[in-house]
C-alpha positions in Angstrom: 0.1 -0.1 -0.1 1.3 3.5 -0.9 2.4 5.2 2.5 1.0 8.5 1.3 -2.5 7.0 1.0 -2.4 5.6 4.7 -3.3 9.0 6.4 -6.5 8.9 4.2 -7.3 5.3 5.1 -6.8 5.9 8.7 -9.4 8.8 8.3 -11.9 6.8 6.9 -11.4 4.2 9.7 -12.2 6.9 12.4 -15.1 8.2 10.2 -16.5 4.8 9.5 -16.4 3.7 13.4 -18.4 7.0 14.3 -20.8 6.6 11.3 -21.7 2.9 11.7 -21.0 2.0 15.2 -24.2 3.8 16.0 -26.3 1.0 14.2 -24.7 -1.8 16.6 -25.1 0.6 19.6 -28.8 1.7 19.2 -30.3 -0.7 21.8 -27.7 0.4 24.4 -28.0 4.1 23.9 -31.9 3.6 23.7 -31.9 2.0 27.2 -29.4 4.2 28.8 -31.0 7.5 27.7 -34.5 6.1 28.1 -35.9 6.4 24.5 -37.0 3.9 22.1 -34.8 2.2 19.3 -36.6 4.1 16.4 -35.9 7.5 18.6 -32.2 6.4 19.0 -32.2 6.1 15.1 -32.8 9.8 14.9 -29.0 10.1 16.0 -28.1 8.5 12.7 -29.8 11.0 11.0 -28.4 13.7 13.0 -24.9 12.7 12.1 -26.2 12.4 8.2 -27.6 15.9 8.5 -24.2 17.4 9.6 -22.5 15.6 6.7 -25.0 17.2 4.4 -24.6 20.6 5.5 -20.7 20.5 6.5 -19.6 18.9 3.2 -20.1 21.7 0.7 -20.0 24.4 3.5 -16.5 23.6 4.8 -15.1 23.0 1.3 -16.4 26.3 0.1 -14.8 28.0 3.2 -11.5 26.1 3.0 -11.1 25.2 -0.6 -8.4 27.9 -1.3 -6.0 26.3 1.1 -3.5 23.4 0.5 -5.3 19.9 1.0 -3.0 18.8 3.6 -3.8 21.9 6.0 -7.7 21.4 5.2 -7.5 17.6 6.1 -5.8 18.4 9.4 -8.3 21.1 10.1 -11.1 18.7 9.6 -9.6 15.9 11.5 -9.2 18.4 14.4 -12.9 19.0 14.3 -13.7 15.3 13.9 -11.9 14.4 17.0 -13.3 17.2 19.3 -16.8 16.6 18.3 -16.5 12.9 18.9 -15.2 13.7 22.5 -18.3 15.8 23.1 -20.2 12.8 22.1 -18.6 10.6 24.6 -19.6 12.9 27.4 -23.0 13.9 26.2 -25.3 13.9 29.4 -28.6 13.7 27.6 -30.3 12.4 24.3 -30.7 16.0 23.0 -27.0 16.9 23.8 -25.9 13.6 22.1 -28.3 14.5 19.1 -26.2 17.9 18.8 -22.8 16.2 19.2 -23.6 13.7 16.4 -24.7 16.4 14.3 -21.5 18.3 14.8 -19.5 15.1 14.4 -20.8 14.8 11.1 -19.8 18.1 9.8 -16.1 17.4 8.7 -17.2 14.1 7.2 -17.9 14.7 3.8 -15.3 17.4 3.3 -12.9 15.1 4.6 -13.5 12.5 1.9 -14.1 15.0 -0.8 -10.6 16.7 -0.3 -9.2 13.1 0.3 -10.8 11.8 -3.1 -9.1 14.4 -4.9 -5.7 14.1 -3.0 -6.0 10.3 -4.0 -6.6 10.8 -7.6 -3.6 13.1 -7.9 -1.1 10.8 -6.4 -2.6 7.6 -8.1 -0.7 5.5 -10.6 -1.9 6.0 -14.1 -5.0 3.9 -14.9 -5.6 3.0 -11.2 -7.2 6.4 -9.8 -10.5 4.6 -8.7 -8.5 1.8 -7.0 -6.5 4.7 -5.3 -9.8 6.4 -4.1 -11.0 3.0 -3.1 -8.0 2.6 -0.6 -9.3 5.7 1.1 -12.5 4.0 1.6 -10.8 0.9 2.6 -10.9 2.6 6.0 -14.5 2.5 6.2 -14.6 -1.2 5.5 -11.9 -1.8 8.1 -13.7 0.2 10.5 -17.0 -2.3 9.8 -14.7 -5.4 10.3 -12.6 -4.3 13.5 -13.9 -1.0 14.7 -17.7 -1.2 14.8 -17.7 -4.6 16.1 -15.3 -3.4 19.0 -17.2 -0.6 19.5 -20.4 -2.7 19.8 -18.9 -5.0 22.0 -17.7 -2.4 24.3 -21.1 -0.7 24.2 -22.9 -3.9 25.0 -20.7 -4.9 27.7 -19.2 -1.7 29.3 -20.6 1.6 28.2 -21.2 3.2 24.6 -19.3 6.1 25.7 -16.1 4.2 25.7 -16.9 3.2 22.0 -16.8 7.1 21.3 -13.4 7.4 23.1 -12.0 4.9 20.9 -13.0 7.1 17.9 -11.0 10.1 19.7 -8.1 7.8 19.7 -8.2 7.1 16.0 -8.7 10.7 15.3 -5.6 11.7 17.1 -3.5 8.9 15.5 -4.9 10.2 12.1 -3.8 13.8 12.9 -0.2 12.5 13.5 -0.2 10.5 10.3 -1.5 13.5 8.3 1.2 15.7 9.5 4.1 13.0 8.6 2.9 11.3 5.7 0.6 13.2 3.6 2.1 15.0 0.6 2.0 18.7 0.8 0.2 19.4 -2.6 -0.3 22.9 -3.7 -3.6 24.8 -3.4 -5.8 25.4 -6.1 -4.5 28.6 -8.0 -6.8 31.5 -9.0 -9.8 29.7 -7.4 -13.1 30.8 -8.6 -15.9 29.9 -6.2 -18.5 31.0 -8.5 -17.4 29.0 -11.3 -17.1 26.0 -9.0 -20.7 26.5 -7.9 -21.8 26.3 -11.5 -21.4 22.4 -11.4 -24.8 22.6 -9.6 -26.4 24.0 -12.8 -25.5 20.7 -14.5 -28.4 18.4 -15.2 -25.9 15.4 -14.8 -25.0 16.8 -11.2 -28.4 16.7 -9.8 -29.1 13.2 -11.5 -25.9 11.8 -9.8 -27.1 13.5 -6.4 -30.4 11.7 -6.6 -29.0 8.5 -7.5 -26.7 8.4 -4.8 -29.2 10.2 -2.1 -32.2 7.6 -2.8 -30.2 4.6 -4.2 -27.5 4.2 -1.3 -30.6 4.8 1.2 -31.3 1.0 0.4 -28.0 0.3 2.5 -29.1 2.1 5.3 -32.6 0.9 5.7 -30.9 -2.6 6.3 -27.7 -1.7 8.3 -29.5 0.9 10.4 -31.6 -1.9 12.0 -29.2 -5.1 11.7 -28.9 -5.5 15.3 -32.6 -6.1 16.0 -33.0 -7.9 12.7 -30.4 -10.4 13.7 -31.6 -10.6 17.4 -35.4 -10.5 17.1 -35.8 -12.2 13.7 -32.8 -14.6 13.1 -32.7 -15.4 16.8 -29.1 -14.8 17.3 -27.8 -13.5 21.0 -27.0 -9.8 21.3 -23.3 -10.8 22.0 -23.4 -12.5 18.4 -24.1 -9.0 16.9 -20.4 -8.1 17.1 -19.4 -11.0 14.9 -22.2 -10.4 12.5 -20.9 -6.7 12.1 -17.5 -8.1 11.3 -19.0 -10.4 8.8 -20.9 -7.5 7.2 -17.5 -5.5 7.3 -15.7 -8.1 5.6 -18.2 -8.1 2.8 -17.9 -4.2 2.6 -14.1 -4.7 2.3 -14.4 -7.1 -0.5 -17.0 -5.1 -2.2 -15.2 -1.9 -2.1 -12.2 -3.4 -3.6 -14.3 -4.9 -6.7 -16.1 -1.5 -6.9 -12.5 0.2 -7.5 -11.9 -2.3 -10.2 -15.2 -1.8 -11.8 -15.0 1.8 -12.0 -11.4 1.7 -13.5 -12.5 -1.0 -16.0 -16.0 0.1 -17.0 -17.8 3.3 -16.9 -18.6 4.3 -13.2 -22.3 5.0 -14.3 -22.8 1.6 -15.9 -21.1 0.1 -12.6 -23.3 2.1 -10.4 -26.6 1.1 -12.2 -25.5 -2.7 -12.3 -24.7 -2.4 -8.6 -27.9 -0.7 -7.4 -30.1 -3.3 -9.2 -28.0 -6.0 -7.4 -28.5 -4.3 -4.2 -32.4 -4.2 -4.8 -32.2 -8.1 -5.3 -30.1 -8.8 -2.2 -32.3 -6.7 -0.1 -35.4 -8.4 -1.2 -33.8 -11.9 -0.5 -33.0 -10.4 3.0 -36.7 -9.9 3.7 -37.6 -13.5 3.0 -34.5 -15.4 4.5 -33.7 -13.6 7.7 -35.5 -16.2 9.9 -32.8 -18.7 8.8 -29.6 -18.0 10.7 -27.3 -19.7 8.0 -29.0 -17.7 5.3 -29.0 -14.5 7.3 -25.2 -14.8 7.7 -24.7 -15.4 3.9 -26.8 -12.5 2.9 -25.3 -10.2 5.5 -21.8 -10.6 3.7 -23.3 -10.4 0.2 -25.5 -7.3 1.0 -22.3 -5.6 2.6 -20.3 -6.5 -0.4 -22.8 -5.2 -3.0 -23.5 -1.9 -1.2 -20.1 -0.8 -0.6 -18.9 -1.7 -4.1 -20.8 1.5 -4.9 -18.3 3.6 -3.0 -15.7 4.2 -5.6 -18.0 4.3 -8.8 -20.1 7.1 -7.4 -17.1 9.1 -6.2 -15.2 8.9 -9.6 -18.7 9.9 -11.0 -18.7 13.1 -9.4 -15.0 13.8 -9.7 -15.2 13.1 -13.6 -18.3 15.2 -13.9 -16.9 18.4 -12.4 -13.7 19.5 -14.0 -12.4 22.5 -11.9 -14.8 21.8 -9.2 -13.6 18.3 -8.2 -13.3 19.0 -4.2 -16.8 20.4 -4.2 -18.2 17.7 -6.2 -16.6 15.0 -4.2 -17.9 16.4 -1.0 -21.4 16.6 -2.5 -21.1 12.9 -3.1 -20.5 12.2 0.4 -23.3 14.8 1.2 -25.7 12.8 -0.9 -24.6 9.4 0.4 -25.4 10.7 3.8 -28.8 11.9 2.8 -29.2 8.4 1.8 -28.0 7.5 5.4 -30.7 9.6 7.0 -33.6 8.7 4.4 -32.7 5.0 4.9 -32.8 5.1 8.7 -36.0 7.3 8.5 -38.1 5.4 5.8 -36.7 1.9 7.1 -38.1 2.9 10.7 -41.6 3.8 9.3 -42.8 0.2 9.0 -41.5 -0.4 12.6 -43.4 2.4 13.9 -46.4 0.8 12.3 -46.0 -2.5 13.9 -44.3 -4.4 11.2 -41.2 -6.7 11.9 -37.5 -5.9 11.4 -37.5 -7.6 8.0 -39.7 -4.8 6.6 -36.9 -2.2 6.2 -35.4 -4.4 3.7 -38.4 -3.9 1.2 -38.2 -0.3 1.9 -34.4 -0.5 0.8 -35.0 -2.7 -2.2 -37.5 0.0 -3.6 -34.9 2.8 -2.8 -32.2 1.0 -4.6 -34.3 0.4 -7.6 -35.2 4.1 -7.8 -31.5 4.9 -7.6 -30.9 2.5 -10.6 -33.6 4.5 -12.8 -31.5 7.7 -12.2 -28.1 5.8 -13.1 -29.7 4.6 -16.4 -30.9 8.2 -17.1 -27.4 9.5 -16.4 -26.1 6.9 -18.9 -28.7 7.9 -21.5 -28.1 11.6 -20.9 -24.3 11.0 -21.4 -24.7 9.2 -24.5 -27.1 11.9 -26.0 -24.6 14.6 -25.2 -21.9 12.7 -26.8 -24.1 12.2 -29.9 -24.9 15.8 -30.1 -21.4 16.8 -30.1 -20.4 14.4 -32.9 -23.3 15.5 -35.1 -22.6 18.1 -37.5 -24.1 21.7 -36.8 -26.9 22.3 -39.2 -28.7 25.7 -39.9 -32.3 25.8 -40.4 -34.1 28.8 -41.9 
């Protein structure tokens, strides 16, 4: 692994733990703070909302500075706000802390994606970006299960202390190993914002926001799904999350290869349809422990295979606005996080069992694939228009 990419992987590790550990800790936090599990699910949405607001805002504010300085500043924010989460005394203060913790998330991945693409070997840009997202998958193999185990057996607050420790290690690695790339010269914020005037930009945003929500309808409620439906013990959830994380790591690696070999749009369309199929299967087989475990791995793999393709879609469609566009993709991903947690929780509120969120997720993934096909057709139409000779009609 390229040592220069290691700080980005570590940053992804810390961000992945704080984002995804909440799914495993929902029952513990709900019990400790005397709220229901669906109410505790609002903490997932609070973090996602922070990402959505912070990603473009912080990039617009800090974009004129060198990438290394931006990433260090973002990781300082991340570490401080997660410390706030660890000490939050009430549900409302934890809600605010989760919102603040999400602010630097999207900007970190936005800047990090551009840095990774700049220092990547020729023809391996998406794979370099996937190495940054590998931190998220390692988080789901090691960090999230560890945080869940600590939360079940000791205190969920210690789980956030682990995040703070990873944040401090990331800060040191950023200082020591990240190349000091130059800042963007003659930056024109108005020109960068014109990216959002493109139809393709909004198609991608809707594709990510709705399509990836399918992952979060399933993952937000994976702990009660496995205990209440599949019949696993609460202690087994730790190992189930490790299995999901292993699937995510495999999928992330495959997604990077797919995005380099094929068009990121076509890879995204195929993976979203596959996600819809896997989530439908999850709905029907979760009562069987062996099948539930198999589908946990497969669903994690399919879902995270999308990471590199959607990030490359944004970067390739935004010449001159790469950082802002890459951060927007992370904001969109976390809109999917918020929508998935919210819509996935609705059938639970109305008395349906914990397999019902998977149905909602399958529908969201299918809608996301519609936008992916629309993007492919739109891109093809644009290419054909460019190739056609210009003819005047009088």
